[in-house]
N, C-alpha and C positions, 0 to 999 in steps of 0.2 A: 504493500500499500504506500510505503515512503517513497519508493520510486515513481509511482504514478504521480503522487503529490508534488514531487520535484518537476516531474515533466510539465504539469499543468502550470505551476507557479512561474517558470522559465519562461513558457509560452506566453502567458499573462504579463509578465515583466517585459518581455519584447514588444507587445502591442502597446503598453503603457509607455515605455522609452520613447518608442516612434512618436507617438501621440504628442508627448511634451518635448520632442525634439531634443533629447538630451544625449543623443547619439549621433555621429556623423552618417552622411549618406552612404558612405563606403563601409560602414560597420558589418553589415551581412556579407559582404565580399571578403572582408578580412577574417571574419569568424569562419566563413565556409573553406577558405584557404588553409587556416590552422587545422580544421577537421580533416580536409581532404590529405595534407601532407604529414600530420602528425597523430591525430586520435585514431583514425580508421587504420592506418598502417600498425599503429603500436597494438590494436586489438587483433589484427589478423596474425602479427607475429607471435602474440601471446596465446590465442586460444584456437589457431587451426590445427596446432599440434595435438589437441584434445579430440579433435573430431574422430568418430568411428566410423571408418569407411565400410559401406556395405551396400546391398542391391538398392536400399532406398535412396542411396545418394544420388544414383543415376536419375531416380524421378524427382529429386529436389533439384538438380541442375537443369533438366529438361523442362521444368515448369515455366521458367520466365520465356522461353523461346516458343512454347506452345501457347502461352498465354498472349504474346504480340500477335502471333498467327491468327489466334480467335479473335482480337480485338480487330485487327486488320480486315478480317471476314465481316465481322459484325458491323462495324461502322461503314465500311464500303456498301453494305446491303443497305443499311439505315439511311446512309446519305443519299443514294439513289431514289429511296422511296419518299424521303423527306425533302429532296431536292435541295440538299445542302451544297454550298459552294464547295470548290475543291479546298480551299482554305480551311474551311470549317471540318471537313472529313479528315484532312491531314492532321488538324490539332487535336481532333478526338481520338484518332489512331494513336498519337504519340503520347497523350496524357492519359489514355484509357488503358493503353497497353503496356505501360511502364510504370512500376509502382515506386514508392519513395522507400526503397528498401534499406537505404544507408542512412540519411540525416535524420529520418524520422522512424524506420523500421528498426533499426539497432536499439536506439533507447526504448520503444516499445517493447521489443522482445525481452531486453533485460529487466523491463519493469513488470512484464507478465510470466515470464520463464526464467529469470535468473540469468546470471552471466554464463552458465553452461548452455544456453541457447545461442549465444553470440557467434560461435564458430559456424553453425548452419547458416546463420543470417549473413555472415560475411561471404560463405561459399555461394549462397544465392545471388548475392549482390554482384561479386566479382566474375563469376562464370556465366551468370544469367543476366541480371538486369543491366549491368555495365556493358557486357558484351553485345548484348541485344541493341542498347542505345548506340554503342560504338559502331555497329554494323548495319542491322536492318533499321534501326531509327533514323541514322543518318541517309540510308538509301530513301527510305519513305519521305522524310522531309525534302529531299531533292526532287523526288517524283511529284510532289503535290506543290513545289515552287519552281523557280526558274534555274535552280542550280542543280549540279551533277556531283556528287562526291566522288574522289579517286581511290583506288585500291590502296594506293601509298598513304593517303592521309587516313584511311580506316586503321591500317595497321599502326601508323605513328601514333595516333590518339590512344591506342589500346596499350602499347609498350611504353608510354610516357606517362601513364596514369599511375601516381604513386601507390595507392592501395593495391593495384594488380601487381606491381613491383614487388610489394611487400608480401603478397599472397605467394608469389613464386619464391621468394627468399625463404618463407616459411616451411613451404614444401620440401626445399632443398636442406633446410636444416632439422626435418623431422628425425632423423638418427641421432641428433645431439641433445644433450640434456643442458637446460639454461642454468647460469648461476642464479642463486637466489636474488642477488642484487638487480640482474637483468630483468627478471620476471617481475619484480617490486616497481621498477622504473616502468617498465610497460604497462603495467597495470594502473599506476597513477597517471599516466599520459592518457590511456583509454578511458579513464573515468571522466575525462573532461568531454567526452562525447556528447552525452545525453544533456547537460545543461546548456551548452553551446550551440547544439543543434536546434534545441526547441528556442532558445533565444533568438538565433538567426531567422528561424520560421516566423516567429512572432513580429520581428522587426519588418519582414517582407509582406506581412498580411494585408491585401487590399480587397475591398469589397465594391468597387466601382464598377459600373457598367452591368449590374445585375439585371436591370430592366432590359428587356429586349433579347436576351439569352437564356431565358428560363428554360425553353423547351430543348434546346440542345444541351444545356448543363444538366438537366434532369436525366436526360438519355446517358450522357456520358458518365455521370456519378452514379447512377443506378447500375450501369454495367460494372464500373470500377469497384463499387464498394460491396454490391449484392450479387450481380448475376455471375461475374467471372469466378468468384471465390466458391461459390455454390456449384458451379460447373466442375471445378477441379475436385471438389469435396466429392461430389458423386462419383468422377471418374478414379480419383486416387483410392477413396476408402470404401465406396460401395462397389465398385467395378472391380478395381485391382486388388482391393483387399489390404492396402498399405496401412501400417500402423506405427506408432512410435514417436519419440520426441522430434526427431529430424522432421517427420511428415506433419506434426504438430505445428511446428515453426514454419515450414513451408507454405501450408495452407494459411497460416496467420499472415505471413508476408504477402500471399495473395490478394488479402483485404487491405492492403494497405493504399493511401490516398495517392494521388498521381506524383510523379516525380518532379521534383523543382527544376532539374538539369533539362528534362523533356520539355517543360514550359518554356525555359530559356531558348531552347534549340527551335521550338515554334515561332518564338519572339523574333528570333534572328532571321528565320526565313518568311517571316511575315504571314505565317498561317493562323489567321484569325487570333491575334495576340490578346484581345480583350476576353474570349472565350478560355483560352489556354491558362489566363492568369485567374480567372474565376474558379477554373478546375481545381487549382490548389487553395485559393482563398476560402472556398466554400467546403470544398473536399476534406481539407486537412481538420478543421475543428469538428467537422460532422463524424470523422472516423473516430475520434475519441468515444463515441457513443457504439458505432457498428463494429468497432474492434473488441469492444468489451462482450459484445454479443457473440461475436464469431469465437472468441476466447472460451466462451462458457460452452459452446457447441462443440469445440474441438477437445474438452477434457476428456473424452470417452475414446478419442482416436488413439 
C-alpha cells in the first residue's frame, strides 16, 4: 500500500508543481533522461539475473509484438468504418498498441507485485515494447506520415538505447556474482525510478482539446485499457493455460496506459498530436482504477 501511496503522491506533486510554475519547462525532459540513463539500467543490471527462464518467458516476450499487431488491425478496421483521417488512425495505432511499460509500468509492478516482478517488467519493456517502438512503431509512423525510416536508423536507435545496453550487459554477467556493495548501489539508483517517473508524468499532464476528440479517445482507451488486456487474458490463461508470476506481470503490463514515447513519436510525425496527447493525459490517471481491477482479476493466474 505504501508503494501505491508514493506513486499517487508523486503524480499529484507533479501536477501541482506544474500549475504553480515551480519547475522549469525542461524538468520532465531532465527527469526522463535520468530515468533512461540511470534508473532503468540499474534495475536491469540488478534484477535480470534473478529472472527464471522458462517456457512462459517466450509468451512474455511475444506479447508486445502480438499486441501491436492486434492494435494495427483493430484501428485500421475501425478507422475505415469511422472514416478517421490517416493521422488519427496512425496516432491510435501507436498509442493504443504501445503501453507505458517502463516509466509507469515498472513503478506500478513494484507497487502491486514487489521488486521481484521488476525483472519480468524490464524483459517485457526491452525485448517487447521498446523493440516494437523502435521497429514497427517507426515504420507505422512513417507509413501514416510523409517520412520513411531506414534500416540503419532503426538498428542505431536500438543499439544506442541505454536500458537495452544494460540488458545486454546483465545477460553477459549472469555467470558472475555481484559484490554486495555493487548490488546496494544498483538498488539505491533503481529506487529512484518510481518517484521520478510519476513526478515527470504529473508535470506533463495536459487535458486540453478534450472536446471534439471524445469518440476517438473512448475507442482508443477502451481498446488499450480493457479490450486488449481481455484478449490476452483469454489467449494466455484460458486457451494456452499459462500461469505463474511472469504471466501475471505480463498481463498486468498489457493493461498499462499508452507509452509516452509513442505520443512523442506521433507528435513529431504530426499524427493527430491532440488525440495522441489526450490518450496519455486521460489514460494515465484512469489506469490507476483499471489496473487495480486487473490486479484483482489476475490474482488467480
